C-alpha positions as CSV (number, residue, x, y, z in Angstrom):
1,M,-27.6,10.2,-73.5
2,A,-25.8,11.9,-70.6
3,D,-28.0,13.3,-67.7
4,S,-26.8,16.8,-68.8
5,D,-28.2,16.2,-72.3
6,T,-31.7,15.3,-71.0
7,P,-34.2,17.7,-72.5
8,D,-35.8,20.1,-70.0
9,H,-39.3,18.4,-70.4
10,L,-38.0,15.1,-69.3
11,P,-37.3,14.2,-65.6
12,R,-33.7,14.4,-64.4
13,L,-32.6,11.3,-62.5
14,L,-29.9,11.0,-59.9
15,P,-26.7,9.4,-60.9
16,D,-26.3,5.7,-60.1
17,A,-25.0,4.9,-56.6
18,V,-25.6,8.4,-55.2
19,H,-27.2,8.8,-51.8
20,R,-28.5,12.5,-51.7
21,S,-29.2,14.3,-48.5
22,V,-32.4,16.1,-49.0
23,R,-31.5,18.5,-46.2
24,P,-28.5,17.9,-44.0
25,G,-29.6,15.7,-41.1
26,T,-33.2,15.3,-42.3
27,A,-33.7,12.6,-44.9
28,L,-32.0,10.5,-47.6
29,L,-33.5,9.8,-50.9
30,R,-32.4,7.4,-53.5
31,L,-34.3,7.0,-56.9
32,E,-34.0,4.4,-59.7
33,T,-31.7,5.7,-62.4
34,T,-33.4,4.2,-65.4
35,H,-36.3,5.5,-67.4
36,A,-37.7,2.1,-67.9
37,R,-39.1,1.9,-64.3
38,E,-39.6,-1.9,-64.6
39,G,-38.9,-2.8,-60.9
40,I,-41.5,-2.8,-58.2
41,L,-40.1,0.2,-56.5
42,D,-39.0,3.5,-57.9
43,G,-36.8,4.6,-55.1
44,A,-36.4,4.7,-51.4
45,W,-36.7,7.3,-48.6
46,W,-35.1,7.2,-45.1
47,P,-36.7,10.0,-43.0
48,R,-35.1,10.8,-39.6
49,S,-38.4,10.9,-37.6
50,R,-42.1,10.2,-37.7
51,D,-43.0,13.9,-37.7
52,I,-44.4,14.2,-41.2
53,G,-44.5,18.0,-41.0
54,A,-40.8,18.1,-40.6
55,E,-40.0,15.2,-43.1
56,L,-42.4,15.6,-46.0
57,P,-41.7,19.1,-47.3
58,S,-38.0,18.3,-48.0
59,L,-39.0,14.9,-49.7
60,I,-41.3,16.8,-51.9
61,S,-38.9,19.5,-52.9
62,A,-36.2,16.9,-53.7
63,L,-38.7,14.8,-55.8
64,T,-40.0,18.0,-57.6
65,E,-36.4,18.9,-58.6
66,H,-35.8,15.5,-60.1
67,L,-39.2,14.3,-61.2
68,G,-41.3,17.4,-61.8
69,L,-44.3,18.6,-60.0
70,I,-45.6,16.5,-57.2
71,T,-49.4,16.7,-56.7
72,R,-50.2,13.9,-54.2
73,V,-48.6,11.7,-51.6
74,G,-50.1,8.5,-50.2
75,L,-49.0,7.3,-46.7
76,D,-50.1,5.0,-44.1
77,G,-51.5,7.4,-41.6
78,R,-51.0,5.0,-38.6
79,A,-47.2,5.3,-39.2
80,W,-46.9,9.1,-38.8
81,D,-47.5,11.5,-36.0
82,G,-50.6,13.8,-37.0
83,L,-51.0,13.2,-40.8
84,P,-52.5,16.4,-42.4
85,T,-54.6,16.3,-45.6
86,R,-52.3,18.7,-47.4
87,V,-49.1,20.5,-47.0
88,M,-47.7,23.7,-48.7
89,V,-44.3,23.1,-50.3
90,D,-42.5,25.8,-52.3
91,G,-45.8,27.8,-52.6
92,R,-47.8,24.9,-53.9
93,V,-50.4,22.7,-52.2
94,V,-49.6,18.9,-52.1
95,H,-52.4,16.6,-51.1
96,I,-51.8,13.8,-48.6
97,D,-53.9,10.7,-48.8
98,S,-53.9,8.2,-45.9
99,F,-54.1,4.7,-47.1
100,P,-53.5,1.4,-45.3
101,V,-50.6,0.8,-47.7
102,G,-48.3,-0.4,-45.0
103,D,-45.6,1.4,-43.1
104,D,-43.1,0.5,-45.7
105,T,-44.3,2.3,-48.9
106,V,-44.9,5.8,-49.9
107,L,-46.9,6.6,-53.1
108,I,-46.1,9.7,-55.0
109,S,-48.2,11.1,-57.9
110,R,-47.3,13.7,-60.5
111,G,-50.6,13.2,-62.2
112,E,-53.6,11.0,-62.4
113,R,-51.8,8.1,-64.1
114,D,-48.2,8.9,-63.2
115,H,-47.3,7.3,-59.9
116,F,-44.0,6.3,-58.1
117,S,-43.6,3.9,-55.2
118,L,-40.8,4.6,-52.7
119,M,-39.8,2.2,-50.0
120,L,-40.0,3.9,-46.6
121,V,-37.0,3.0,-44.5
122,P,-38.0,3.3,-40.9
123,P,-36.2,6.2,-39.1
124,D,-34.6,4.0,-36.5
125,T,-33.0,1.7,-39.0
126,S,-29.2,1.4,-38.6
127,P,-27.2,3.2,-41.3
128,D,-25.8,0.0,-42.7
129,A,-29.2,-1.6,-43.0
130,A,-30.7,1.5,-44.5
131,R,-28.0,1.8,-47.2
132,A,-28.4,-2.0,-48.1
133,A,-32.2,-1.7,-48.3
134,M,-32.1,1.6,-50.4
135,A,-29.5,0.0,-52.8
136,R,-31.6,-3.1,-53.3
137,A,-34.8,-1.2,-53.7
138,V,-33.5,0.7,-56.8
139,R,-31.9,-2.2,-58.5
140,A,-33.5,-2.7,-61.9
141,D,-33.8,-6.4,-61.4
142,N,-35.5,-6.1,-58.0
143,V,-38.7,-8.1,-57.7
144,A,-39.1,-7.9,-53.9
145,E,-41.6,-5.7,-52.2
146,A,-40.5,-3.1,-49.7
147,R,-41.4,-5.1,-46.6
148,Q,-39.4,-8.1,-47.7
149,I,-36.4,-5.9,-48.5
150,L,-36.5,-4.4,-45.1
151,I,-36.7,-7.8,-43.4
152,E,-33.9,-9.2,-45.5
153,T,-31.5,-6.4,-45.2
154,A,-32.1,-6.0,-41.4
155,S,-31.2,-9.6,-40.9
156,D,-28.2,-9.5,-43.4
157,T,-26.6,-6.5,-41.7
158,P,-24.4,-7.4,-38.7
159,P,-25.1,-5.2,-35.7
160,T,-22.9,-2.2,-35.2
161,P,-20.5,-2.7,-32.2
162,A,-21.2,-0.3,-29.3
C-alpha cells in the first residue's frame, strides 16, 4: 500500500531515506518506515541545542503530524537546560517526564501502551556522524542501542577538514 493510500486512522510514516527538517535550522527527525516496529529504536532526533523550550515543540508537532497525538515525552533531565513538567504544543498539553534514561534516548507516548523510542543525537555532533547515526537507528535490522550507535558512528566518521 502506498503511503498516500494509508487510511486516515493509521499513522503516516516518512518515506525511506528522508531527512526532514522539522523547522529550518532547528532539528532533524527521522522515523522508521515500517509498521512492524521490530527494531530497538523507532527513530532518531537531532536537536540543535540543549534548550528544551526551543527544541521540543517542533519535535512534538512533527511527530503529531506523522504518528498522531503525542501525550508524553520522557527525557533525561540532566541533559537539558531547565526541563519543565509540561509544554503547550498546538494548543494541547504534553507532559514531560524526567527519567535517568540516558542522554541518548527520548521516549514518546501516544497512549498508555503505545511508546516510541528515539535516539537523541547530541546537538554538537558533526553532520556526517549525525546522518550516519540516524540512518543506522532506523534500519529494520538494527539491534544496537542508541549509545552504541553514537559511539560507533562517531568513530567511523572521518573528521571534517577545517
